[in-house]
C-alpha positions as CSV (number, residue, x, y, z in Angstrom):
1,M,252.1,-23.7,-39.6
2,A,252.6,-24.8,-43.2
3,R,255.6,-26.4,-44.7
4,L,257.0,-28.3,-47.7
5,V,258.5,-31.7,-47.0
6,V,260.8,-33.3,-49.6
7,D,259.3,-36.7,-50.2
8,A,261.7,-37.7,-53.0
9,G,264.6,-36.2,-54.9
10,P,268.1,-34.8,-54.1
11,N,267.0,-33.1,-50.9
12,E,264.8,-36.0,-49.6
13,G,263.8,-35.6,-46.0
14,M,264.3,-31.9,-45.7
15,V,261.5,-29.7,-44.3
16,F,261.0,-26.1,-45.4
17,P,258.6,-24.0,-43.3
18,L,256.5,-21.5,-45.3
19,G,256.4,-18.0,-43.9
20,E,254.6,-14.8,-44.7
21,G,254.8,-13.3,-48.2
22,V,256.6,-15.0,-51.1
23,T,258.7,-18.2,-50.8
24,T,260.8,-18.8,-53.8
25,I,261.9,-22.3,-54.9
26,G,264.8,-23.1,-57.3
27,R,268.4,-24.0,-57.9
28,S,269.8,-20.5,-57.1
29,S,271.1,-20.1,-53.5
30,S,269.2,-16.9,-53.3
31,N,265.8,-18.8,-53.1
32,L,264.2,-19.3,-49.8
33,I,264.0,-23.0,-50.8
34,P,267.3,-23.7,-52.6
35,L,267.4,-27.1,-54.4
36,S,270.4,-29.1,-55.5
37,D,268.2,-30.6,-58.2
38,K,269.8,-30.2,-61.7
39,R,266.3,-30.5,-63.4
40,S,265.0,-27.4,-61.6
41,S,265.4,-23.9,-62.9
42,R,267.4,-21.3,-61.0
43,F,264.1,-19.6,-60.1
44,H,261.6,-22.4,-60.7
45,A,258.4,-21.6,-58.7
46,E,257.0,-19.6,-55.8
47,I,254.5,-19.9,-53.1
48,V,252.6,-16.8,-52.0
49,R,250.7,-16.7,-48.7
50,R,247.5,-14.8,-49.0
51,H,245.5,-14.6,-45.8
52,S,245.3,-18.2,-44.7
53,S,245.9,-19.8,-48.1
54,Y,249.1,-20.7,-50.0
55,Q,249.2,-20.2,-53.7
56,L,251.7,-21.9,-55.9
57,R,252.8,-20.6,-59.3
58,D,255.4,-21.6,-61.8
59,A,258.0,-18.9,-62.4
60,G,258.5,-19.6,-66.1
61,S,260.6,-22.7,-65.4
62,R,262.0,-24.8,-68.2
63,N,260.5,-28.2,-67.0
64,G,257.4,-26.8,-65.4
65,T,255.8,-27.4,-62.0
66,S,253.1,-29.9,-61.3
67,V,250.7,-30.6,-58.5
68,N,249.3,-34.1,-57.9
69,G,250.7,-35.1,-61.4
70,V,249.1,-32.2,-63.3
71,R,251.3,-29.5,-64.8
72,L,250.4,-26.0,-63.6
73,T,249.2,-23.5,-66.1
74,D,247.9,-20.9,-63.6
75,E,248.1,-20.2,-59.9
76,Y,247.0,-23.1,-57.7
77,V,245.8,-22.9,-54.1
78,L,247.6,-25.6,-52.1
79,C,245.7,-28.1,-49.9
80,H,247.1,-30.2,-47.1
81,G,248.6,-33.4,-48.7
82,D,249.1,-32.0,-52.2
83,Q,252.2,-33.3,-54.0
84,V,254.3,-30.6,-55.7
85,R,256.9,-31.6,-58.3
86,V,259.8,-29.2,-59.1
87,G,262.3,-30.9,-61.4
88,Q,263.1,-34.3,-59.8
89,T,262.1,-33.1,-56.4
90,L,258.7,-34.2,-55.0
91,F,257.4,-32.1,-52.1
92,V,254.3,-32.8,-49.9
93,F,252.5,-29.7,-48.7
94,E,251.5,-29.9,-45.1
95,D,249.3,-27.3,-43.4
96,E,248.5,-28.0,-39.7
97,E,245.6,-25.4,-39.8
98,Q,243.9,-27.1,-42.8
99,M,244.5,-30.5,-41.3
100,A,242.9,-29.5,-37.9
101,A,240.0,-27.7,-39.6
102,S,239.1,-30.7,-41.8
103,S,240.1,-33.4,-39.2
104,G,241.8,-35.2,-42.1
105,L,238.6,-35.6,-44.1
106,R,238.1,-34.0,-47.6
107,Q,235.0,-33.6,-49.6
108,P,234.8,-35.6,-52.8
109,G,236.2,-33.7,-55.8
110,S,238.2,-31.3,-53.6
111,G,241.5,-32.7,-54.7
112,T,243.5,-35.6,-53.3
113,S,244.6,-36.7,-49.9
114,T,247.6,-38.5,-48.9
115,V,247.7,-41.8,-47.0
116,R,251.1,-42.3,-45.3
117,L,252.2,-45.5,-43.7
118,A,254.7,-44.8,-40.9
119,D,256.8,-47.3,-39.1
120,E,256.9,-47.4,-35.2
121,T,259.3,-44.4,-35.3
122,P,257.5,-41.4,-36.7
123,T,260.6,-40.3,-38.6
124,Q,260.8,-43.3,-40.9
125,M,258.3,-43.4,-43.8
126,C,257.5,-46.8,-45.2
127,G,255.3,-45.7,-48.1
128,S,253.2,-42.9,-49.4
129,V,250.2,-43.2,-51.7
130,R,247.9,-40.6,-53.2
131,A,244.3,-41.5,-52.6
132,G,241.7,-41.0,-55.3
133,L,243.9,-41.2,-58.4
134,G,243.9,-44.9,-58.9
135,A,246.8,-45.4,-56.4
136,D,246.8,-48.9,-55.0
137,L,247.3,-48.9,-51.2
138,E,247.1,-52.7,-51.2
139,T,250.2,-52.8,-53.3
140,V,252.2,-50.8,-50.7
141,V,251.0,-53.0,-47.9
142,A,251.9,-56.2,-49.8
143,R,255.5,-55.1,-50.5
144,D,258.3,-57.4,-49.4
145,R,259.5,-55.0,-46.7
146,F,256.4,-55.9,-44.6
147,P,256.7,-59.6,-43.9
148,E,253.7,-61.7,-43.0
149,G,252.8,-61.6,-39.3
150,D,254.5,-58.1,-38.9
151,K,252.4,-55.8,-36.6
152,F,252.8,-52.9,-39.1
153,R,251.5,-55.0,-41.9
154,E,248.5,-56.2,-39.9
155,R,247.7,-52.6,-38.8
156,A,247.9,-51.5,-42.5
157,Q,245.6,-54.3,-43.5
158,L,243.1,-53.2,-40.7
159,L,243.4,-49.7,-42.1
160,L,242.5,-51.1,-45.6
161,R,239.4,-52.8,-44.2
162,L,238.4,-49.6,-42.3
163,L,238.8,-47.5,-45.5
164,A,236.7,-50.0,-47.5
165,K,233.9,-49.6,-44.9
166,V,234.1,-45.8,-45.0
167,R,233.9,-45.9,-48.8
168,S,230.9,-48.3,-48.9
169,V,228.7,-47.6,-45.8
170,F,226.9,-44.3,-45.9
171,D,224.6,-44.7,-42.8
172,L,226.6,-43.2,-39.9
173,D,225.2,-45.5,-37.2
174,R,225.9,-48.6,-39.3
175,L,229.3,-47.3,-40.2
176,L,230.3,-46.7,-36.6
177,N,229.0,-50.1,-35.6
178,E,231.0,-51.8,-38.3
179,I,234.2,-49.9,-37.5
180,M,233.9,-50.9,-33.8
181,E,233.4,-54.5,-34.8
182,L,236.5,-54.4,-37.0
183,I,238.6,-52.7,-34.3
184,F,237.4,-54.9,-31.4
185,G,237.7,-58.0,-33.5
186,T,241.4,-57.7,-33.9
187,R,244.2,-59.0,-31.7
188,P,244.6,-56.8,-28.6
189,D,248.4,-56.8,-28.8
190,L,248.2,-55.3,-32.3
191,F,247.9,-51.8,-30.7
192,V,250.6,-52.2,-28.1
């Protein structure tokens, strides 16, 4: 099942499932995804499901539609984790089928992926960073809301070290060994 999750903006936290056919987005209440965003057009954008893919296109809106910070000029096939901006509203496209098929991994040059830092309760987001576009995950981990000694902060720092290994070690056997060393070298209570 695919959906748009409002990550920031007037409708923050809302989730809109994407069905068959055309899903319209805009300020008008006749849209399948109606927004209370004054910077969006009445009929701003639409997502068309074609077979197993979802294609986004701008509907001639005044302020344009962007994906991952790039303004659309043509149709765009959405990938799991893509960030879609409509006016002041920032959506994250989530597709369970794509996520399961790729196991969360993407080939270099295939777009961006999203790294989300979630608190103990899965409903509370602590931060969201696009990977691959110069975003600095370390800055998110270092924010004041994650005090020193906090389990979440330590887990996030472990994640940073694991990501650094994945980016720098290309021999699979060596990579798995180094990942296991990192995981088993941490405090046991960090995962409780």
